[in-house]
C-alpha positions as CSV (number, residue, x, y, z in Angstrom):
1,M,81.6,111.9,83.0
2,P,85.2,111.8,84.3
3,E,87.4,114.5,83.0
4,I,91.1,113.7,82.5
5,L,93.3,116.5,83.8
6,K,96.5,114.6,83.4
7,A,96.8,111.5,81.2
8,P,99.6,108.9,81.1
9,T,101.9,109.2,78.2
10,A,103.2,105.6,78.1
11,N,101.6,102.2,78.2
12,E,103.0,98.8,78.8
13,M,106.6,97.7,78.2
14,P,107.1,97.4,74.4
15,G,106.4,94.0,73.0
16,A,110.0,93.5,71.9
17,N,111.2,94.0,75.5
18,L,108.6,91.6,76.8
19,A,109.6,89.0,74.3
20,Q,113.3,89.5,75.2
21,V,112.5,89.1,78.9
22,K,110.6,85.9,78.3
23,A,113.3,84.4,76.1
24,T,116.1,85.3,78.5
25,V,114.2,83.9,81.5
26,S,113.3,80.7,79.6
27,A,117.0,80.1,78.7
28,I,118.2,80.6,82.2
29,I,115.6,78.3,83.7
30,E,116.4,75.5,81.2
31,D,120.1,76.0,81.8
32,I,119.7,75.6,85.6
33,R,117.6,72.5,85.1
34,T,120.4,71.0,83.1
35,R,123.5,72.2,84.9
36,G,122.2,72.9,88.4
37,D,124.7,74.6,90.8
38,E,127.2,75.3,88.0
39,A,124.6,77.3,86.1
40,V,123.5,79.1,89.2
41,A,127.0,80.2,90.0
42,S,127.6,81.3,86.5
43,Y,124.6,83.6,86.4
44,S,125.3,85.0,89.8
45,Q,128.8,86.0,88.7
46,M,127.4,87.4,85.4
47,F,124.6,89.5,86.9
48,D,125.8,90.2,90.5
49,Q,129.6,89.7,90.3
50,W,129.1,87.2,93.2
51,S,130.6,83.7,93.2
52,P,131.2,82.4,96.7
53,S,132.0,78.8,97.5
54,S,128.6,78.5,99.0
55,F,125.6,80.8,98.5
56,R,124.1,79.6,101.8
57,L,125.1,81.6,104.9
58,S,126.3,79.5,107.8
59,P,124.9,80.3,111.3
60,E,128.3,81.8,112.2
61,E,128.3,84.1,109.2
62,I,124.7,85.2,110.0
63,D,125.7,86.0,113.6
64,R,128.7,88.0,112.4
65,I,126.6,89.9,109.9
66,I,123.9,90.8,112.4
67,A,126.4,91.9,114.9
68,G,127.4,94.7,112.6
69,V,123.8,96.0,112.2
70,P,123.0,99.1,114.4
71,A,120.9,98.3,117.4
72,Q,118.2,100.8,116.4
73,V,117.8,98.9,113.0
74,I,117.4,95.6,114.9
75,D,114.9,97.1,117.2
76,D,112.9,98.5,114.3
77,I,113.0,95.2,112.5
78,R,111.7,93.4,115.6
79,F,108.9,96.1,116.0
80,V,107.7,95.7,112.4
81,Q,107.9,91.9,112.5
82,R,105.7,91.9,115.7
83,Q,103.1,93.9,113.7
84,V,103.2,91.5,110.8
85,R,103.1,88.4,113.1
86,T,100.2,89.7,115.1
87,F,98.1,90.4,112.0
88,A,99.0,87.0,110.4
89,E,98.1,85.2,113.7
90,H,94.7,86.8,113.6
91,Q,94.3,85.7,110.0
92,R,95.4,82.1,111.0
93,R,92.8,82.0,113.8
94,S,90.1,83.1,111.4
95,L,90.6,79.9,109.3
96,G,88.7,77.2,111.0
97,E,88.7,73.4,110.9
98,F,85.5,71.4,111.3
99,E,83.9,68.0,111.1
100,V,80.2,67.7,110.5
101,E,77.7,64.8,110.2
102,T,75.8,65.7,107.1
103,L,73.7,62.6,107.1
104,P,73.4,59.8,109.7
105,G,76.7,58.0,109.5
106,V,78.3,60.4,107.0
107,R,81.1,62.6,108.4
108,L,82.8,65.3,106.4
109,G,85.6,67.5,107.6
110,Q,88.0,70.3,106.7
111,K,91.6,70.8,107.8
112,Q,94.2,73.6,107.2
113,V,97.5,72.0,106.4
114,P,100.7,74.1,105.9
115,I,102.8,73.5,102.8
116,A,106.1,71.7,103.6
117,A,108.5,74.2,102.1
118,A,108.4,77.8,100.9
119,G,110.9,80.0,99.1
120,A,111.0,83.7,100.0
121,Y,112.6,86.1,97.5
122,V,113.7,89.4,99.1
123,P,114.8,91.9,96.4
124,G,118.0,93.9,96.6
125,G,119.5,95.8,93.7
126,R,118.9,99.5,94.2
127,Y,116.7,99.1,97.3
128,P,117.4,96.5,100.0
129,L,113.8,95.6,100.8
130,T,114.0,94.4,104.3
131,A,110.2,94.6,104.6
132,S,109.7,91.9,102.1
133,A,111.5,89.5,104.5
134,H,108.8,90.3,107.1
135,M,106.0,89.8,104.7
136,T,107.1,86.5,103.2
137,I,108.9,84.7,106.0
138,V,107.0,85.8,109.1
139,T,103.7,85.0,107.4
140,A,104.9,81.6,106.3
141,K,106.1,80.7,109.8
142,V,102.8,81.8,111.3
143,A,101.1,79.4,108.9
144,G,103.3,76.6,110.2
145,V,105.6,76.1,107.2
146,A,108.4,73.8,108.5
147,R,111.1,75.0,106.0
148,V,111.5,78.5,104.6
149,A,114.4,79.1,102.3
150,A,115.1,82.7,101.7
151,C,117.2,84.4,98.9
152,T,118.4,87.9,98.6
153,P,121.1,89.3,96.2
154,P,124.3,91.0,97.2
155,I,124.2,94.7,96.5
156,R,127.2,95.8,94.4
157,G,129.3,93.0,95.8
158,E,128.4,93.7,99.4
159,I,126.3,91.7,101.8
160,P,123.0,93.5,102.7
161,A,123.4,93.1,106.4
162,A,120.0,94.6,107.5
163,T,118.2,92.3,105.0
164,V,120.0,89.3,106.3
165,A,119.1,90.3,109.9
166,A,115.5,90.7,108.9
167,M,115.4,87.3,107.2
168,H,117.0,85.6,110.2
169,L,114.8,87.3,112.8
170,A,111.7,86.5,110.7
171,G,112.6,82.8,111.1
172,A,114.2,81.8,107.8
173,D,115.6,78.2,108.0
174,E,118.1,78.8,105.1
175,I,119.5,82.1,103.9
176,Y,121.2,82.3,100.5
177,L,123.0,85.3,99.1
178,L,121.6,84.8,95.6
179,G,119.4,87.0,93.4
180,G,117.4,87.2,90.3
181,V,116.1,84.5,88.0
182,Q,118.8,82.1,89.2
183,A,117.5,82.4,92.8
184,V,113.9,81.7,92.2
185,T,114.6,79.0,89.7
186,A,117.0,77.2,92.0
187,M,114.4,77.3,94.8
188,A,111.7,76.1,92.4
189,V,113.5,73.2,90.6
190,G,116.1,72.4,93.1
191,T,119.9,72.0,92.6
192,E,122.6,69.9,94.2
193,S,122.9,72.4,97.1
194,I,119.5,74.1,97.2
195,P,116.5,71.7,97.9
196,R,113.3,72.6,96.0
197,V,110.4,74.3,97.6
198,D,106.6,74.0,97.1
199,L,105.8,77.7,96.8
200,L,107.6,80.9,95.8
201,A,106.7,84.3,97.3
202,G,108.1,87.8,97.2
203,P,108.3,90.7,94.7
204,G,111.0,91.2,92.1
205,N,111.9,92.9,88.8
206,A,110.4,92.0,85.5
207,Y,112.8,89.1,85.1
208,V,111.9,87.6,88.5
209,A,108.2,88.1,87.8
210,E,108.5,86.3,84.5
211,A,110.5,83.5,86.1
212,K,107.7,82.9,88.6
213,R,105.2,83.0,85.8
214,Q,107.1,80.3,83.8
215,L,107.6,78.2,86.9
216,F,104.0,78.4,88.1
217,G,102.4,74.9,88.1
218,E,105.7,73.2,88.8
219,V,105.7,75.2,92.0
220,G,103.1,77.5,93.6
221,I,103.5,81.2,93.6
222,D,102.0,84.1,95.6
223,L,101.0,86.4,92.7
224,F,101.8,87.5,89.2
225,A,103.3,90.9,90.2
226,G,103.9,94.0,88.1
227,P,105.0,97.5,89.0
228,T,103.8,99.1,92.2
229,E,100.6,101.0,91.8
230,V,98.9,103.7,93.9
231,L,95.5,105.3,93.5
232,I,94.3,108.1,95.7
233,I,90.6,109.1,96.1
234,A,90.4,112.7,97.4
235,D,87.7,115.3,98.0
236,E,87.9,119.0,98.9
237,T,88.8,118.1,102.5
238,A,92.1,116.5,101.5
239,D,95.4,118.4,101.9
240,P,96.9,118.7,98.3
241,F,100.4,118.7,99.6
242,V,99.9,115.4,101.4
243,V,98.3,114.0,98.3
244,A,101.3,115.0,96.2
245,V,103.7,113.5,98.7
246,D,101.8,110.2,98.9
247,L,101.6,109.9,95.1
248,L,105.4,110.4,94.8
249,S,106.1,108.0,97.7
250,Q,104.9,105.2,95.5
251,A,106.2,106.6,92.2
252,E,109.7,106.2,93.5
253,H,109.4,102.4,93.3
254,G,110.2,102.4,89.6
255,P,109.9,104.4,86.4
256,D,106.8,102.3,85.4
257,S,104.9,102.7,88.6
258,P,101.4,104.2,88.0
259,A,100.3,107.0,90.4
260,V,96.7,108.0,90.0
261,L,94.5,110.7,91.6
262,I,90.8,110.6,91.4
263,T,89.2,113.7,92.9
264,T,85.9,115.6,93.2
265,S,87.8,118.9,93.5
266,R,89.3,120.8,90.5
267,P,91.2,123.2,92.8
268,L,92.7,120.3,94.7
269,A,93.7,118.6,91.4
270,A,95.5,121.7,90.2
271,A,97.2,122.2,93.6
272,V,98.4,118.5,93.6
273,I,99.9,118.8,90.1
274,D,101.7,122.0,91.2
275,H,103.0,120.4,94.4
276,V,104.3,117.4,92.5
277,E,106.2,119.6,90.0
278,R,107.7,121.5,92.9
279,L,108.7,118.4,94.9
280,L,110.2,116.3,92.1
281,P,113.4,118.3,91.5
282,G,114.5,117.8,95.1
283,M,113.7,114.1,95.4
284,P,116.7,111.8,95.9
285,T,114.7,109.2,93.9
286,R,113.8,111.6,91.1
287,D,115.3,109.3,88.5
288,F,112.5,106.8,89.2
289,A,109.7,109.1,90.5
290,E,109.8,111.6,87.7
291,P,109.4,109.2,84.7
292,A,106.8,107.3,86.7
293,W,104.8,110.5,87.1
294,R,105.4,111.9,83.6
295,N,104.6,108.6,81.8
296,H,102.2,106.8,84.1
297,G,100.7,109.5,86.4
298,E,97.0,110.4,86.0
299,V,94.7,113.0,87.5
300,V,90.9,112.5,86.9
301,L,88.1,114.8,88.0
302,V,84.7,113.2,88.8
303,G,81.4,114.6,90.0
304,S,81.0,112.8,93.3
305,V,82.7,110.5,95.8
306,E,80.4,107.7,94.7
307,E,81.6,108.2,91.1
308,A,85.2,108.1,92.4
309,F,84.6,104.8,94.2
310,S,83.1,103.3,91.1
311,L,85.9,104.5,88.8
312,A,88.5,103.3,91.3
313,D,87.0,99.8,91.2
314,D,87.5,99.9,87.4
315,Y,91.2,100.5,88.0
316,A,91.4,97.6,90.5
317,S,94.6,99.2,91.8
318,E,97.1,97.6,94.1
319,H,96.9,100.4,96.8
320,V,93.9,102.6,97.2
321,Q,94.2,105.5,99.6
322,V,91.0,107.3,100.6
323,L,91.4,110.9,101.7
324,T,87.8,112.0,101.9
325,A,85.4,113.4,104.6
326,E,84.1,109.9,105.2
327,P,86.8,107.4,104.2
328,R,85.2,104.3,105.7
329,L,82.4,104.6,103.1
330,A,84.9,102.9,100.8
331,L,84.6,99.7,102.8
332,D,81.0,99.3,101.7
333,R,81.3,100.9,98.3
334,M,84.5,99.4,96.9
335,T,85.3,95.7,96.1
336,Q,88.3,95.8,93.7
337,Y,91.6,96.7,95.3
338,G,94.7,95.1,96.8
339,A,94.5,97.1,100.0
340,L,92.7,100.1,101.3
341,F,94.3,102.9,103.3
342,L,91.6,105.0,105.0
343,G,91.9,108.6,106.2
344,P,94.7,111.2,106.4
345,G,96.5,109.4,109.2
346,T,97.1,106.3,107.1
347,C,99.4,106.2,104.1
348,V,100.5,103.4,101.7
349,S,104.0,103.7,103.0
350,Y,102.8,102.4,106.4
351,G,101.5,99.3,104.6
352,D,104.8,98.9,102.8
353,K,107.0,99.2,105.8
354,V,105.5,99.1,109.3
355,I,101.8,98.6,110.0
356,G,101.5,94.8,109.8
357,T,99.3,94.0,106.8
358,N,101.0,92.3,104.0
359,H,102.5,94.4,101.2
360,V,102.7,91.7,98.6
361,L,99.6,92.7,96.7
362,P,97.9,92.2,93.3
363,T,98.8,94.6,90.4
364,R,97.8,95.1,86.8
365,G,94.1,94.7,87.6
366,A,94.5,91.3,89.3
367,A,92.6,92.7,92.3
368,R,89.5,91.9,90.3
369,Y,90.0,88.2,91.2
370,T,92.5,87.9,94.1
371,G,93.7,89.5,97.2
372,G,97.3,89.8,98.3
373,L,99.7,87.5,100.1
374,W,98.3,86.3,103.4
375,V,98.7,83.4,105.9
376,G,96.2,81.3,104.0
377,K,98.5,81.3,100.9
378,Y,100.8,79.0,102.8
379,L,98.0,76.7,103.8
380,K,96.2,74.0,101.9
381,T,92.5,73.7,102.8
382,V,92.0,70.0,102.5
383,T,88.9,67.8,103.1
384,Y,88.3,64.3,104.4
385,Q,85.2,62.1,104.5
386,E,84.2,59.0,106.4
387,V,81.1,56.8,106.1
388,T,80.7,55.0,109.4
389,T,77.6,52.8,108.9
390,P,76.7,50.2,106.2
391,E,73.2,51.8,106.0
392,A,74.7,55.2,105.1
393,S,77.1,53.7,102.6
394,A,74.3,51.8,100.9
395,A,72.1,54.9,100.6
396,L,75.0,56.8,99.0
397,G,75.8,53.8,96.8
398,E,72.4,53.7,95.3
399,V,72.5,57.3,94.3
400,C,76.1,57.0,93.2
401,G,75.2,54.2,90.9
402,R,72.4,56.1,89.2
403,A,74.3,59.4,89.0
404,A,77.4,57.7,87.5
405,R,75.5,55.8,84.9
406,I,73.9,59.0,83.6
407,E,77.4,60.2,82.9
408,L,78.4,56.7,81.5
409,F,80.9,56.1,84.2
410,E,80.2,52.5,84.8
411,G,83.3,51.9,87.0
412,H,82.2,54.7,89.4
413,A,78.7,53.1,89.5
414,R,80.1,49.7,90.4
415,S,82.0,51.1,93.4
416,G,78.6,52.2,94.7
417,D,76.9,48.9,93.8
418,V,79.3,46.8,95.8
419,R,78.6,48.8,98.9
420,V,74.9,48.4,98.5
421,A,75.5,44.7,98.3
422,A,77.7,44.7,101.3
423,A,74.9,46.2,103.4
424,G,72.5,43.4,102.4
425,G,71.2,44.9,99.3
426,P,70.8,43.1,95.9
427,Q,73.9,41.6,94.4
428,P,74.9,43.6,91.2
429,S,73.9,41.9,88.0
430,W,77.4,42.5,86.5
431,R,79.2,40.6,89.3
432,P,78.9,37.1,87.9
433,E,80.3,38.3,84.5
434,I,83.4,39.6,86.3
435,E,83.9,36.4,88.4
436,A,83.5,34.3,85.3
437,S,86.3,36.2,83.6
438,L,88.8,35.7,86.5
């Protein structure tokens, strides 16, 4: 039986706040539908104090912005994008196309067709998340998306130069300095100056997430995303200081980010809690990390690593870090997670920033039914069929007629009947009745 050594003290966002977010987002979406660019400009000024004559950056502006980014930053962006691109290319090659003859004269096939246009949202605000440009834009381009429009907000009235550089180097076809609900809505529904896209990808705050939820169906989305989550499985071989550091590395994402430790060692649990308390006062991001740990942090003691794996699957956490004597056991024992990080040399921060796997991952238990953003999200797996001989068509037509009439779909049955007749079979009994009515 698991023993709770530290329990969370807060649950979800209060219902009133959720209702307010939904109402605010709904009003903004409808206003942009009605007033287009005028509404987009109004909300940009209201929320970001940003109202340029054009939100889209010209090639000359992009070049000028990138010229001001330190060379080391550009080199690091290129390095990380190579990692993301390499992994996405391997994913793309794993998705095969085929054509097979399932019966004599019956050919069925599968193709992978990229969507025509994707919208990438790269958050700004407190954190200029350049890594989100890599994850959303590079992956889309590897999939073969012809047009990628990318939006990022100004930060306190300033252009986030490193983010713009990351978006450009990732291959964005259009870059807009535009943030929030107004950005994702403009890309989803289209305005006079921003053509609509077919799929939205990228993380954002509660308002951006709600906008994507409301726009889903009209446009595709990557995921319904919530606050960043980390769950660490540790046994007595783990370093409690490293565990504490890694928990807080994710807690700094926001005050509502859950940080969970499941351990088989009571001494390690106590040491981790002590280290967290000592580390928090000196963290530059304490204002986010401290409430995240106080209100959403958990420490759970279990009797075995197997029990830890099972309990972790119940959480279905976004990030699961395994710091045990045999971390690769998790590959066989666990099935419900956004991404696994195995062993002491691997941390969630690598996945967030540099290693190459995609960091747009399922939260709030969504790992029970989906993985994260990947190259396949930008592809449509489509099928085709071809019947090449009259004999094959007649054989299918006979079965189609019988199967359709069981379901009382007479029109479907008649489509099969006429192909039976075309191959020399009996003329359908209903045909003279139709001809007489013409």
